[in-house]
N, C-alpha and C positions, 0 to 999 in steps of 0.2 A: 491365515494357516493356524491349524491346531493340533490337537492329539488324535481327532476324530475327524477331520477334514482337511483336504493338502491336494494341491496341484499334480497333475501328473500329464508325463510326455511317452512317446513310444520307448526313449532311451531307459526309463525306470519303470516302465509298465508293469513288468514280470516281479521285479521286488516289489513296488507298491501296491500291486493289484492281486496277482495272483500267488504269491507266496502270502500275504496279509488272509487272501479268502481261504486259507486253508484251516483257517480256525474263526473268520468271522465275518459275515456277509458283508461284501463291497459294492457298494450303489455306486454305480458309473455314471456321471453327468458329462453327457456329450452338449457342449455349448459354445456361444461365440460371442464375442464384443457386440457385434450389430444386431442380435437377435432380441428382439424386445422380450417376447416369453421367457427368454432364458434369466435377465433380469429381473425377474418376478420369480422364478422357481429356484433360481440358485441360491440367492439367501435364505429362504426359507427352507433350503435343504441342510445349507449351514447351520442354521438355529437349530433344525430337529437333531441333527449330529451332535450337537452340544446336549441338547435336552436329553437325547437317547442313553448318552454317557458311553458308548463303546459297542452299543449292542449292534450298532452296523458302523462302518465306515465312510466318509464320505470321497472319491476320488473326482476331482474336476478334470474332464479332459476337453481343453479348445481345440474344437474341430479344426480349423481353419489351420494350427499350428500343426496338427498330426493327423494327416488325412489317413494315414495306411491305418490306424486303431479304427476311425471310423471305417473306413471301408471293411476292416476286420469283419466289425460289428453290425456291418449294413447298415449303417447310419442312414437314413434319405431324409430326414427331416430334423429340427432341432427346435427345443429341446427334447433330447431322448434319453431315456434312462436304462440301463441296464444293471444287473443284478448279478454280481459274480460268486459263488460260494464253493470252496473245496475246489477252483479251480475251473468251474464250470458256470456256463450262463442259465441262471435259475429263471428268472423272471425280468419284466421290461415295462416301461409303457411309453407312451409319445406325447410331447405337449405340454403345458403348464397347469396342473391340474387346480383343482380347491384344495385349501390346507388340509381341509378333512380326507378329501380322497386321498392323500398323498399319505395322511397318518394312517389309514388304512390299510394301505400298501406296506407300508413300513411296519405295521405291526404282523403281518403276514410273513415278512422276511426276514426281521430282526431276530436275533436270540432273545430268548425269554429273561424279563426283569432279573436283573443279580447276577445272571450268568456270565455276562460279560467281564465283570469286577473279578468274579470269583476262577477266572481263569488267565493263569500268569501267562500262559502261551501267548493266546490273544493280546493281554497288554502290551506282551512282548513285540508282537507283530506290528500291533501298532505305532509305537515306538519306532520301530525299524523302518516303518515307511515313511515318516516323519524326518529319517535321518540321526535320531537320536540313539547311536549304537551303545554307547556309554550307560545310559539310563537303563535302554532293554538288557543289556547285561547283568546290570543290577537286581532288576528283577527276575533274571532268570537265575541268579546265582542265588536268591535270598529265597527263591520256590525249590530250588535245589535242595538245600539243607533241609526244609521240611519234607520234601519228598526225595530223600536218595537214591531210592528204586527205580525214580521215572528216568528211564533211559532216554525220553524223547526230550525232555526237559535239558539234561546234560549235554546232548545233541544240538541242542539250540543253542547254547549257550556256547559250546564248541564254534558252531556256525559265524556269532558274532566274534568270537576272538579272532577267527580269520579274517574277517572282514577288518578288525581293525587292527590287523598285522601281528597281534600277541601270539607267534605262530609257535614259540617254545612251550608255553603254558597249552596250549591246543594242543601240541603233540605227545605234553604229558598226559593227558585227559584220554586221547584216541587211544592210549595205550592200554587201555584197562579192557574189558570183555564187555561185549553186547551182544547179548543173546535174543533180547527182543528187537534190537533195530539193526542189525549185522550189516544189510545192505545199503542202509545210510552212515554207518558209520564206516565203511570200505569207502563208499563216494568220497566222505570227509576227509579221508587220511588222503586219497587221489589229489582232491581240491587244496590239501594242503601241501602235497608235493609240488605242485605247481606254482601255489603262493611263495616256496622257497625260490622262485625266479622273476621275482619282482625287481622290474628296472623303470626307468622313467623313460614313458616312449617318445616324448616329442624328437628327440637325436634319430629315433628309428624311422619315426614317422617322416622327416626331413628327408632322409637317407633314402628311404623308398620313393620318395615323390621325385629325387632327383633321376631313380631307375628302376623301374615300375617292375623289371623282369629279375630284381634281385631277390630271388627265392628266400634265400636263408634268412636274408633281412626282413622279410615277412613273416616267414614263420617263427622269427626271434620275436619280433611285433606282437604276432598272436599268441605266444607265452605271454608276453609281458601283460598283454589286455588279461589273459586270463588270471594273472597273478594279483590283477585287480579288481578281479570280480566283474570284468568287462566282457562277459561270456560272447555274447551275441558279437561283437567286433572280432572276438577272439575265433570264433568260429566264422564268420565272413572272412578273415585274414587267412587262415588253412585253406578253407578251401577254394578261395582265389590260386592259392599254388597248386592246387590238384587241377583247378581248370585251365591255368597257363602251362604248367608240365606236370601231367600225374607222374611222370618217371623219375621226378627231381630226387636226387639222393634216396635212391631205393623206395620211393613213395613214403617221404618224410610228411608231405602234404597231409595223405590218407592216416599215417601213424598218429599222425598230432592231433586228427581229428577224433579217432578212435580213443586217443587218451583223455580227451575232452569229454566225449559220451560216459565215458567211465566215472569221470569226477563230478557230471551232474546226473547223474541218473537218480532217479527218484522225485518226488515233488520238490521243489515247483520247477523244475527246471522239464519234465519230460516234454511234454509240448515243445518248446524249443530244440529238443533232442531229436525227436521225432521229423520236426522240419528241417533240419540239418541233414539228416540221415538219408530222407527223400532225396535231400539236392546232392548229397554225395553220390546216391546210386545213379541220378540221372548225370552228372559229371561224368561217371566212369563207364555208361552204357554208350 
C-alpha cells in the first residue's frame, strides 16, 4: 500500500476510484492471484505509480473477490486495465504488455508532469482513497489558507470533516455563503443532517435479523448507515422497505430515499443516485 497504489473492493470503489478520479486518472488493474501475467503486470504498475508520483493512481481489484466490479466493467480476461477519469471510463488495455508499451499508455492518460504536485485537491483525494482523512484535511486546510476564495477546496475540507465526525466544525463552515458551489454546499448540508443520526449499527442489524419485517428498524438502520457514509447500504435498506411495504408509515421508505438522493446530489455520487432512482421507480411500478 502507498499513497499512489491501493487495493479496492466493491464496498470502497466509489470513494477510492470514482471520487479520486474527479481530479486524477485512476488506473484500475483487474487481477487474480492465480493469474501468471497478472503477477508480472501488477508489480510493474505499482513501481510506475511510485515513479509517476501522483500523475495517476493505481487501484488494484481482485476480480475473484469482486465479480460485480469485473462484470460492470465487462472484464472477460485478466489482467485487464481500465482507466477512470472524472467518473468515466476513458481508456483500457488487456494483457501484460512490455514496460515500454505500458509507459507509453500511461504517458497518454497521466496528468502532465508537475500538475499532480500542484493540485491540493488531487493530493487530498489520493490521501482519502488511502483512508488518511486527517492528512487529507491538513492538505485542504493549508490550501484553503492560500486560496480562501476557492469554494471547492472549502467544501472538500467540509466533506472530510463530516467523514471524521467533526460535525460542529463542518456546520460552522457550511453556515457561510457558497455562490459558485451552491448545489454541492446544499448537498453537504443535507449530509450533515444525516450525520447527526449516527448510531451503532450492530444492535440494529441484530434486531432486524430477528424480524426482517420490522420496517421501522430497517429505516433506522438505513439512517445509521448514511450517518457513517455507508451510502449504498443506506439506500439498499430504505429501498427494501419500499419493496416490502411501500405504504409503511405513509411512504417512509420512499421519503428516506429522497432524503438520501438530496444529500448525495452531485459528484461523485451521481451514478449511485441514478441507479437507485431507477430501482425506486421499478419498485413503485
